[in-house]
BALOBA-1460 file (C-alpha; in Angstrom, 3 decimals):
// residues 189
<rec num="1" residu="x" x="-11.919" y="40.299" z="-40.993"/>
<rec num="2" residu="x" x="-10.046" y="37.202" z="-42.152"/>
<rec num="3" residu="x" x="-12.231" y="34.098" z="-42.508"/>
<rec num="4" residu="x" x="-10.973" y="31.713" z="-39.768"/>
<rec num="5" residu="x" x="-12.663" y="28.813" z="-41.530"/>
<rec num="6" residu="x" x="-10.511" y="29.153" z="-44.629"/>
<rec num="7" residu="x" x="-7.770" y="26.507" z="-44.478"/>
<rec num="8" residu="x" x="-4.890" y="28.742" z="-45.569"/>
<rec num="9" residu="x" x="-1.721" y="26.717" z="-46.103"/>
<rec num="10" residu="x" x="-3.545" y="23.606" z="-44.862"/>
<rec num="11" residu="x" x="-3.170" y="20.523" z="-47.018"/>
<rec num="12" residu="x" x="-5.962" y="20.076" z="-49.518"/>
<rec num="13" residu="x" x="-8.210" y="17.172" z="-48.667"/>
<rec num="14" residu="x" x="-10.234" y="15.067" z="-51.086"/>
<rec num="15" residu="x" x="-13.987" y="15.692" z="-50.962"/>
<rec num="16" residu="x" x="-14.736" y="12.958" z="-48.409"/>
<rec num="17" residu="x" x="-11.363" y="12.694" z="-46.678"/>
<rec num="18" residu="x" x="-10.990" y="13.221" z="-42.968"/>
<rec num="19" residu="x" x="-7.531" y="13.897" z="-41.538"/>
<rec num="20" residu="x" x="-6.396" y="12.376" z="-38.249"/>
<rec num="21" residu="x" x="-4.260" y="14.409" z="-35.868"/>
<rec num="22" residu="x" x="-4.078" y="18.152" z="-35.439"/>
<rec num="23" residu="x" x="-1.523" y="19.050" z="-38.136"/>
<rec num="24" residu="x" x="-4.325" y="20.099" z="-40.491"/>
<rec num="25" residu="x" x="-5.451" y="22.633" z="-37.832"/>
<rec num="26" residu="x" x="-2.108" y="24.375" z="-37.302"/>
<rec num="27" residu="x" x="-3.004" y="27.531" z="-39.288"/>
<rec num="28" residu="x" x="-6.361" y="28.105" z="-37.574"/>
<rec num="29" residu="x" x="-6.913" y="30.787" z="-34.929"/>
<rec num="30" residu="x" x="-6.212" y="29.346" z="-31.450"/>
<rec num="31" residu="x" x="-9.813" y="29.756" z="-30.277"/>
<rec num="32" residu="x" x="-11.260" y="27.712" z="-33.142"/>
<rec num="33" residu="x" x="-8.464" y="25.128" z="-32.816"/>
<rec num="34" residu="x" x="-9.273" y="24.761" z="-29.087"/>
<rec num="35" residu="x" x="-12.959" y="24.168" z="-29.845"/>
<rec num="36" residu="x" x="-12.143" y="21.560" z="-32.480"/>
<rec num="37" residu="x" x="-9.769" y="19.595" z="-30.235"/>
<rec num="38" residu="x" x="-11.704" y="19.811" z="-26.942"/>
<rec num="39" residu="x" x="-12.926" y="16.347" z="-25.934"/>
<rec num="40" residu="x" x="-15.519" y="17.572" z="-23.437"/>
<rec num="41" residu="x" x="-19.178" y="17.845" z="-24.387"/>
<rec num="42" residu="x" x="-19.738" y="20.731" z="-26.796"/>
<rec num="43" residu="x" x="-23.107" y="21.390" z="-25.142"/>
<rec num="44" residu="x" x="-21.317" y="21.844" z="-21.811"/>
<rec num="45" residu="x" x="-18.653" y="24.035" z="-23.415"/>
<rec num="46" residu="x" x="-21.252" y="26.255" z="-25.117"/>
<rec num="47" residu="x" x="-23.122" y="26.642" z="-21.818"/>
<rec num="48" residu="x" x="-19.888" y="27.544" z="-20.028"/>
<rec num="49" residu="x" x="-18.955" y="30.069" z="-22.736"/>
<rec num="50" residu="x" x="-22.323" y="31.809" z="-22.780"/>
<rec num="51" residu="x" x="-23.268" y="31.469" z="-19.125"/>
<rec num="52" residu="x" x="-26.670" y="30.239" z="-20.281"/>
<rec num="53" residu="x" x="-28.198" y="26.844" z="-20.937"/>
<rec num="54" residu="x" x="-27.433" y="25.408" z="-24.355"/>
<rec num="55" residu="x" x="-30.336" y="24.918" z="-26.708"/>
<rec num="56" residu="x" x="-30.480" y="21.552" z="-28.449"/>
<rec num="57" residu="x" x="-32.995" y="21.139" z="-31.253"/>
<rec num="58" residu="x" x="-33.531" y="17.869" z="-33.049"/>
<rec num="59" residu="x" x="-33.691" y="18.700" z="-36.744"/>
<rec num="60" residu="x" x="-34.193" y="15.255" z="-38.210"/>
<rec num="61" residu="x" x="-34.067" y="11.598" z="-37.287"/>
<rec num="62" residu="x" x="-34.525" y="8.897" z="-39.908"/>
<rec num="63" residu="x" x="-33.268" y="5.628" z="-41.262"/>
<rec num="64" residu="x" x="-30.271" y="5.936" z="-43.572"/>
<rec num="65" residu="x" x="-27.266" y="4.023" z="-44.888"/>
<rec num="66" residu="x" x="-23.596" y="4.161" z="-43.966"/>
<rec num="67" residu="x" x="-20.982" y="4.595" z="-46.665"/>
<rec num="68" residu="x" x="-18.480" y="1.744" z="-46.976"/>
<rec num="69" residu="x" x="-15.879" y="3.903" z="-45.251"/>
<rec num="70" residu="x" x="-18.244" y="4.684" z="-42.356"/>
<rec num="71" residu="x" x="-19.270" y="1.046" z="-42.093"/>
<rec num="72" residu="x" x="-15.604" y="0.007" z="-41.785"/>
<rec num="73" residu="x" x="-14.862" y="2.784" z="-39.253"/>
<rec num="74" residu="x" x="-17.787" y="1.660" z="-37.096"/>
<rec num="75" residu="x" x="-17.153" y="-2.083" z="-37.529"/>
<rec num="76" residu="x" x="-20.796" y="-2.356" z="-38.596"/>
<rec num="77" residu="x" x="-21.869" y="-5.667" z="-40.141"/>
<rec num="78" residu="x" x="-24.504" y="-3.943" z="-42.307"/>
<rec num="79" residu="x" x="-24.990" y="-0.484" z="-43.818"/>
<rec num="80" residu="x" x="-28.317" y="0.339" z="-42.153"/>
<rec num="81" residu="x" x="-28.267" y="3.090" z="-39.527"/>
<rec num="82" residu="x" x="-30.233" y="5.708" z="-37.682"/>
<rec num="83" residu="x" x="-29.255" y="9.225" z="-38.769"/>
<rec num="84" residu="x" x="-29.838" y="11.963" z="-36.199"/>
<rec num="85" residu="x" x="-29.201" y="15.665" z="-36.787"/>
<rec num="86" residu="x" x="-29.347" y="18.325" z="-34.098"/>
<rec num="87" residu="x" x="-28.444" y="21.981" z="-33.745"/>
<rec num="88" residu="x" x="-26.691" y="23.256" z="-30.616"/>
<rec num="89" residu="x" x="-27.301" y="26.933" z="-29.879"/>
<rec num="90" residu="x" x="-25.967" y="29.448" z="-27.397"/>
<rec num="91" residu="x" x="-27.950" y="32.567" z="-26.515"/>
<rec num="92" residu="x" x="-30.319" y="31.772" z="-29.383"/>
<rec num="93" residu="x" x="-27.541" y="31.567" z="-32.008"/>
<rec num="94" residu="x" x="-26.600" y="28.306" z="-33.767"/>
<rec num="95" residu="x" x="-23.040" y="27.251" z="-32.914"/>
<rec num="96" residu="x" x="-22.689" y="23.559" z="-33.797"/>
<rec num="97" residu="x" x="-24.494" y="21.192" z="-36.150"/>
<rec num="98" residu="x" x="-24.233" y="17.584" z="-34.964"/>
<rec num="99" residu="x" x="-24.937" y="14.526" z="-37.068"/>
<rec num="100" residu="x" x="-24.814" y="11.077" z="-35.527"/>
<rec num="101" residu="x" x="-24.894" y="7.766" z="-37.361"/>
<rec num="102" residu="x" x="-25.959" y="4.807" z="-35.231"/>
<rec num="103" residu="x" x="-25.528" y="1.447" z="-36.998"/>
<rec num="104" residu="x" x="-28.427" y="-0.998" z="-36.744"/>
<rec num="105" residu="x" x="-26.438" y="-3.446" z="-34.615"/>
<rec num="106" residu="x" x="-25.616" y="-0.663" z="-32.118"/>
<rec num="107" residu="x" x="-29.248" y="0.447" z="-32.020"/>
<rec num="108" residu="x" x="-30.387" y="-3.129" z="-31.344"/>
<rec num="109" residu="x" x="-28.244" y="-3.201" z="-28.199"/>
<rec num="110" residu="x" x="-28.955" y="0.422" z="-27.191"/>
<rec num="111" residu="x" x="-32.500" y="1.316" z="-28.387"/>
<rec num="112" residu="x" x="-32.550" y="4.369" z="-26.085"/>
<rec num="113" residu="x" x="-30.316" y="6.120" z="-28.664"/>
<rec num="114" residu="x" x="-33.417" y="6.541" z="-30.848"/>
<rec num="115" residu="x" x="-35.294" y="8.256" z="-28.010"/>
<rec num="116" residu="x" x="-32.995" y="11.184" z="-27.176"/>
<rec num="117" residu="x" x="-35.255" y="13.834" z="-28.681"/>
<rec num="118" residu="x" x="-33.814" y="17.279" z="-27.935"/>
<rec num="119" residu="x" x="-31.140" y="15.932" z="-25.557"/>
<rec num="120" residu="x" x="-27.485" y="16.351" z="-26.499"/>
<rec num="121" residu="x" x="-25.970" y="13.033" z="-27.610"/>
<rec num="122" residu="x" x="-22.446" y="14.159" z="-26.670"/>
<rec num="123" residu="x" x="-23.461" y="15.276" z="-23.172"/>
<rec num="124" residu="x" x="-25.457" y="12.065" z="-22.701"/>
<rec num="125" residu="x" x="-22.502" y="9.896" z="-23.720"/>
<rec num="126" residu="x" x="-20.035" y="11.890" z="-21.600"/>
<rec num="127" residu="x" x="-22.240" y="11.236" z="-18.544"/>
<rec num="128" residu="x" x="-22.079" y="7.447" z="-19.000"/>
<rec num="129" residu="x" x="-19.372" y="5.216" z="-17.596"/>
<rec num="130" residu="x" x="-17.398" y="2.784" z="-19.700"/>
<rec num="131" residu="x" x="-17.704" y="4.738" z="-22.946"/>
<rec num="132" residu="x" x="-14.732" y="4.567" z="-25.284"/>
<rec num="133" residu="x" x="-14.082" y="7.425" z="-27.692"/>
<rec num="134" residu="x" x="-12.011" y="7.101" z="-30.836"/>
<rec num="135" residu="x" x="-9.555" y="9.742" z="-32.012"/>
<rec num="136" residu="x" x="-10.749" y="12.932" z="-33.645"/>
<rec num="137" residu="x" x="-10.521" y="13.392" z="-37.379"/>
<rec num="138" residu="x" x="-10.858" y="16.855" z="-38.906"/>
<rec num="139" residu="x" x="-11.905" y="18.288" z="-42.265"/>
<rec num="140" residu="x" x="-12.356" y="21.732" z="-43.806"/>
<rec num="141" residu="x" x="-15.602" y="21.084" z="-45.649"/>
<rec num="142" residu="x" x="-16.587" y="23.174" z="-48.658"/>
<rec num="143" residu="x" x="-20.119" y="24.547" z="-48.351"/>
<rec num="144" residu="x" x="-21.228" y="22.201" z="-51.147"/>
<rec num="145" residu="x" x="-20.171" y="19.069" z="-49.219"/>
<rec num="146" residu="x" x="-23.360" y="17.206" z="-48.170"/>
<rec num="147" residu="x" x="-22.580" y="17.449" z="-44.441"/>
<rec num="148" residu="x" x="-21.686" y="21.151" z="-44.671"/>
<rec num="149" residu="x" x="-24.739" y="21.899" z="-46.808"/>
<rec num="150" residu="x" x="-27.003" y="20.282" z="-44.194"/>
<rec num="151" residu="x" x="-25.275" y="22.242" z="-41.425"/>
<rec num="152" residu="x" x="-25.583" y="25.578" z="-43.235"/>
<rec num="153" residu="x" x="-29.191" y="25.122" z="-44.407"/>
<rec num="154" residu="x" x="-31.307" y="27.993" z="-43.150"/>
<rec num="155" residu="x" x="-28.422" y="30.089" z="-41.816"/>
<rec num="156" residu="x" x="-27.987" y="33.697" z="-42.908"/>
<rec num="157" residu="x" x="-24.194" y="33.479" z="-43.239"/>
<rec num="158" residu="x" x="-22.839" y="30.887" z="-45.630"/>
<rec num="159" residu="x" x="-19.043" y="30.709" z="-45.610"/>
<rec num="160" residu="x" x="-17.220" y="28.923" z="-48.419"/>
<rec num="161" residu="x" x="-15.738" y="26.454" z="-45.925"/>
<rec num="162" residu="x" x="-16.657" y="25.173" z="-42.474"/>
<rec num="163" residu="x" x="-14.550" y="23.083" z="-40.148"/>
<rec num="164" residu="x" x="-15.822" y="19.755" z="-38.908"/>
<rec num="165" residu="x" x="-14.644" y="16.988" z="-36.674"/>
<rec num="166" residu="x" x="-15.760" y="13.443" z="-36.143"/>
<rec num="167" residu="x" x="-15.072" y="10.605" z="-33.753"/>
<rec num="168" residu="x" x="-16.653" y="7.308" z="-32.911"/>
<rec num="169" residu="x" x="-17.965" y="6.262" z="-29.524"/>
<rec num="170" residu="x" x="-18.216" y="2.654" z="-28.370"/>
<rec num="171" residu="x" x="-20.895" y="1.515" z="-25.943"/>
<rec num="172" residu="x" x="-20.108" y="-2.025" z="-24.783"/>
<rec num="173" residu="x" x="-18.150" y="-2.550" z="-27.990"/>
<rec num="174" residu="x" x="-20.843" y="-1.199" z="-30.342"/>
<rec num="175" residu="x" x="-19.846" y="1.974" z="-32.158"/>
<rec num="176" residu="x" x="-21.644" y="5.074" z="-33.388"/>
<rec num="177" residu="x" x="-20.252" y="8.080" z="-35.248"/>
<rec num="178" residu="x" x="-20.647" y="11.696" z="-34.176"/>
<rec num="179" residu="x" x="-19.815" y="14.379" z="-36.769"/>
<rec num="180" residu="x" x="-19.858" y="17.999" z="-35.655"/>
<rec num="181" residu="x" x="-19.754" y="21.071" z="-37.892"/>
<rec num="182" residu="x" x="-18.635" y="24.330" z="-36.309"/>
<rec num="183" residu="x" x="-20.867" y="27.155" z="-37.539"/>
<rec num="184" residu="x" x="-19.885" y="30.791" z="-38.209"/>
<rec num="185" residu="x" x="-21.481" y="31.983" z="-34.919"/>
<rec num="186" residu="x" x="-18.766" y="30.136" z="-32.994"/>
<rec num="187" residu="x" x="-15.922" y="32.333" z="-34.247"/>
<rec num="188" residu="x" x="-16.559" y="35.277" z="-31.825"/>
<rec num="189" residu="x" x="-16.265" y="32.988" z="-28.760"/>
């Protein structure tokens, strides 16, 4: 079976480069492309696809630092942030690894973001009114990329490349970044 994660004929991206727009996705199988571009909550989409409740497991939550590029994207006055990593599963299989970066100034205004536990951040944000979402950016991440390596840690299957997307959300003008890595279990959907 052909690896749908392999970016055949897709432009090569630098190690930490995210591509806006969907042109980079044009060679992917339609099912994977639909998952990457769907703006609804991935937790809701997984539940709808499996007919069962989605499992959300908080993997880690800690203080961290934004890169300069992330700081600029989030209009964050400082580099401090809360890093939150969670795994979304369907029927007991891991489908999506989600990493959120919440700048300190966003957390000061919205401290509840540090108290989500095993709740889905995407589903929580989609349920709120007045949330603004930035455009998606996409990247085929090699397994050695730090975000991909975190996503693939502990999985039996380790593809050479995984597809990821990211977008920012703004809550009363304060942004946070949500990065989602689509795991090999998603392909059969």
